[in-house]
C-alpha positions as CSV (number, residue, x, y, z in Angstrom):
1,M,0.0,0.0,0.0
2,Q,1.7,3.2,-1.2
3,T,1.4,6.0,1.3
4,N,4.1,8.4,0.1
5,F,3.1,11.8,-1.3
6,S,4.8,13.3,-4.4
7,Y,7.2,16.2,-4.1
8,Y,4.5,18.4,-5.6
9,E,2.0,17.4,-2.8
10,I,4.7,17.9,-0.2
11,L,5.1,21.5,-1.3
12,G,1.4,22.0,-2.0
13,V,1.8,23.0,-5.7
14,S,0.5,21.5,-8.9
15,Q,2.6,19.6,-11.3
16,T,2.5,22.5,-13.7
17,A,3.7,25.0,-11.1
18,T,6.3,27.6,-12.2
19,L,9.6,27.9,-10.6
20,D,8.5,31.1,-8.8
21,E,5.4,29.2,-7.4
22,I,7.7,26.4,-6.2
23,K,10.0,28.9,-4.5
24,A,7.1,30.7,-2.8
25,A,5.6,27.4,-1.6
26,Y,9.0,26.3,-0.3
27,R,9.5,29.6,1.7
28,A,6.0,29.3,3.1
29,A,6.6,25.7,4.2
30,M,9.9,26.5,5.8
31,L,8.3,29.3,7.7
32,K,5.7,26.9,9.1
33,Y,7.6,23.7,9.7
34,H,11.3,24.7,10.4
35,P,12.3,23.5,13.9
36,D,13.2,27.0,14.9
37,V,9.5,28.0,14.7
38,N,7.7,24.7,15.0
39,T,8.0,22.6,18.2
40,A,6.3,19.5,16.7
41,P,8.5,16.4,17.3
42,N,8.7,15.7,13.6
43,A,9.5,19.2,12.5
44,Q,13.1,18.3,11.7
45,R,12.1,15.4,9.5
46,L,9.5,17.4,7.7
47,T,12.1,20.1,7.0
48,E,14.4,17.5,5.5
49,I,11.6,16.2,3.3
50,I,10.6,19.7,2.2
51,N,14.3,20.5,1.4
52,E,14.5,17.2,-0.6
53,A,11.4,18.1,-2.6
54,Y,12.6,21.6,-3.3
55,G,16.0,20.4,-4.3
56,V,14.5,18.2,-7.0
57,L,11.7,20.5,-8.2
58,S,13.8,23.7,-8.3
59,D,16.3,22.2,-10.8
60,P,14.9,21.8,-14.3
61,A,16.9,18.7,-15.1
62,T,16.2,16.8,-11.9
63,R,12.5,17.9,-12.1
64,R,12.2,16.4,-15.7
65,S,13.8,13.2,-14.5
66,Y,11.5,13.1,-11.5
67,D,8.4,13.7,-13.6
68,T,9.5,10.9,-16.0
69,S,10.0,8.4,-13.2
70,T,6.7,9.2,-11.4
71,A,4.8,9.1,-14.7
72,A,6.2,5.6,-15.2
73,G,4.9,4.6,-11.8
74,A,8.1,4.7,-9.8
75,A,7.8,5.5,-6.1
76,R,9.5,8.4,-4.6
77,P,13.0,7.4,-3.5
78,E,13.4,7.1,0.3
79,P,16.5,7.5,2.5
80,A,17.8,4.3,4.0
81,G,15.6,3.1,6.8
82,E,12.8,5.5,6.2
83,A,10.4,2.9,4.9
84,E,10.4,1.2,8.3
85,S,10.0,4.4,10.4
86,L,6.7,5.7,11.7
87,W,5.5,9.2,10.9
88,D,5.4,11.4,14.0
89,F,2.1,13.0,15.0
90,F,1.5,16.7,15.0
91,T,0.5,17.5,18.6
92,C,-1.7,20.4,19.7
93,D,0.3,23.6,20.3
94,G,-1.9,24.4,23.3
95,C,-2.1,21.2,25.3
96,G,0.4,18.9,23.5
97,K,-2.1,16.0,22.9
98,V,-2.8,14.1,19.7
99,D,-6.4,14.7,18.5
100,V,-7.8,13.6,15.1
101,H,-9.9,16.7,15.1
102,S,-6.9,19.1,15.5
103,R,-6.7,21.8,12.8
104,C,-4.5,24.7,11.8
105,A,-6.6,27.6,13.1
106,T,-5.9,31.3,13.3
107,F,-7.7,33.8,15.6
108,F,-7.1,37.5,16.2
109,K,-6.7,39.7,19.2
110,V,-7.5,43.3,18.3
111,F,-6.4,46.4,20.2
112,S,-7.3,49.9,19.2
113,I,-6.8,53.4,20.6
114,I,-7.8,56.6,18.7
115,F,-6.1,56.2,15.3
116,Y,-4.1,53.1,16.1
117,S,-5.4,49.5,15.5
118,Q,-3.6,46.2,15.7
119,A,-4.9,42.7,14.9
120,K,-2.5,40.1,16.3
121,P,-2.9,36.6,14.9
122,V,-2.8,33.8,17.4
123,G,-3.3,30.1,17.0
124,G,-1.5,27.2,15.4
125,V,-2.3,23.5,15.4
126,L,-5.1,23.2,18.0
127,C,-7.4,20.5,19.3
128,P,-11.1,21.4,19.7
129,E,-10.8,22.2,23.4
130,C,-7.9,24.6,22.8
131,R,-9.7,26.2,19.8
132,S,-12.6,26.9,22.1
133,R,-10.3,28.4,24.7
134,V,-8.5,30.6,22.1
135,A,-11.8,31.6,20.6
136,T,-13.0,32.7,24.0
137,S,-10.0,34.7,24.9
138,S,-9.7,36.3,21.4
139,A,-13.4,37.2,21.3
140,I,-13.4,38.8,24.8
141,F,-10.1,40.7,24.2
142,S,-11.2,42.0,20.8
143,A,-14.7,42.9,21.9
144,F,-13.6,45.1,24.7
145,L,-10.3,46.5,23.4
146,G,-10.7,46.4,19.7
147,P,-13.6,48.7,18.5
148,W,-12.1,52.1,19.5
149,A,-10.9,53.2,16.1
150,L,-12.3,53.1,12.6
151,W,-10.2,50.1,11.4
152,G,-10.5,48.6,14.9
153,I,-14.2,48.1,14.3
154,V,-13.4,46.2,11.1
155,F,-10.7,44.2,12.7
156,T,-12.9,43.4,15.7
157,L,-15.7,42.1,13.4
158,R,-13.2,39.9,11.7
159,S,-11.9,38.6,15.0
160,L,-15.4,37.8,16.3
161,F,-16.3,36.1,13.1
162,A,-13.1,34.0,13.2
163,S,-13.9,33.0,16.8
164,L,-17.5,32.2,15.7
165,R,-16.3,29.9,13.0
166,G,-13.8,28.1,15.3
167,G,-10.9,30.0,13.7
168,E,-9.8,30.7,10.2
169,L,-8.8,27.4,8.7
170,P,-6.3,27.8,5.8
171,R,-7.0,25.1,3.2
172,Q,-3.5,24.1,2.1
173,Q,-2.1,23.8,5.6
174,N,-5.0,21.8,6.9
175,A,-5.0,19.5,3.9
176,Q,-1.3,18.7,4.5
177,L,-1.8,18.4,8.3
178,L,-4.7,16.0,8.0
179,R,-3.0,13.8,5.3
180,H,0.0,13.5,7.5
181,Q,-2.0,12.7,10.6
182,G,-4.0,10.1,8.6
183,I,-0.9,8.3,7.5
184,A,0.5,8.4,11.1
185,F,-2.7,6.9,12.5
186,L,-2.8,4.3,9.7
187,Q,0.7,3.1,10.4
188,R,-0.2,2.5,14.0
189,G,-3.4,0.5,13.1
190,F,-5.9,3.2,14.2
191,I,-8.1,2.7,11.1
192,N,-11.1,4.8,12.2
193,E,-8.9,7.7,13.2
194,A,-6.9,7.4,9.9
195,R,-10.1,7.4,7.9
196,T,-11.5,10.4,9.8
197,A,-8.3,12.5,9.1
198,L,-8.0,11.5,5.5
199,V,-11.7,12.2,4.7
200,A,-11.4,15.6,6.5
201,S,-8.4,16.4,4.3
202,L,-10.5,16.0,1.2
203,R,-12.8,18.8,2.4
204,F,-9.8,21.2,2.2
205,E,-8.1,19.8,-0.9
206,R,-9.1,17.1,-3.3
207,N,-6.2,14.7,-3.6
208,P,-6.5,11.7,-5.9
209,Q,-3.9,9.7,-3.9
210,V,-5.9,10.1,-0.7
211,V,-9.1,9.0,-2.6
212,D,-7.2,5.9,-3.9
213,L,-5.9,5.1,-0.4
214,L,-9.4,5.3,1.2
215,N,-10.5,2.7,-1.3
216,E,-8.0,0.2,0.0
217,D,-9.3,-2.9,1.7
218,V,-8.0,-1.8,5.1
219,F,-10.7,0.9,5.2
220,R,-13.6,-1.4,4.1
221,V,-15.2,-1.6,7.5
222,S,-13.9,1.7,9.0
223,T,-16.1,4.6,10.1
224,V,-15.6,8.4,10.3
225,L,-15.5,9.4,14.0
226,P,-18.0,12.2,14.9
227,G,-16.6,15.7,15.0
228,P,-16.7,18.1,18.0
229,S,-19.9,19.9,18.8
230,W,-20.5,23.7,18.9
231,S,-18.0,25.0,21.4
232,K,-18.4,27.5,24.3
233,G,-16.0,29.8,22.6
234,Q,-18.1,29.9,19.4
235,T,-21.2,30.5,21.5
236,L,-19.6,33.5,23.3
237,A,-18.3,34.9,20.0
238,A,-21.8,34.6,18.5
239,F,-23.2,36.5,21.5
240,L,-20.6,39.3,21.3
241,F,-21.0,39.5,17.5
242,A,-24.7,40.0,17.9
243,V,-24.6,42.2,21.0
244,P,-21.2,44.1,21.1
245,P,-20.4,45.8,24.4
246,S,-21.2,49.5,24.5
């Protein structure tokens, strides 16, 4: 059962991506996954894989050779010993636990005074409980300290709406996160959790390899685990959005 993703999928670009698009995707991936800014236990390994993908796709000759080999059905070459290793989980940045319903989520804390307004993004990879907690703190902070300037009102509405939705959920980052988590669960035999993560990844980005993987026999009797219910943080944000403090 092939679970490797192509270099294009690792960087989150299409196979027809230009060199500039590949460079931009590489920079964005390094800003997110480099161990200097990401405390996940597998950040170092992910950085190595990202560098490997960029090294191949950024050189026209090696990219042509790679495209030819993958078109012929060859698997992505692996460093020695990698085939036997397990993929590490991404843990929640808030509490450190592994949760199949964790998402990359961004919230905003808004502060305004007269002509100055600031919307500070907060978040990361968060489980449902931590998303609720961050939604609550962001909504309260922004509702009381945000709407005191013209742009502050706009920023505050965005903050409350983000908290109401359970955070802004970037599509590419969440698709990559959930594909990775799904493979990590699958390797350990947690089939329902693996299916849950992989199915959720398709809501963010349609990936033919994930579709093919979900059709494997191992998933024949698996089920998708129920998602989290409406959180307290979302409820509070809805109240503040409808009835802002005077």
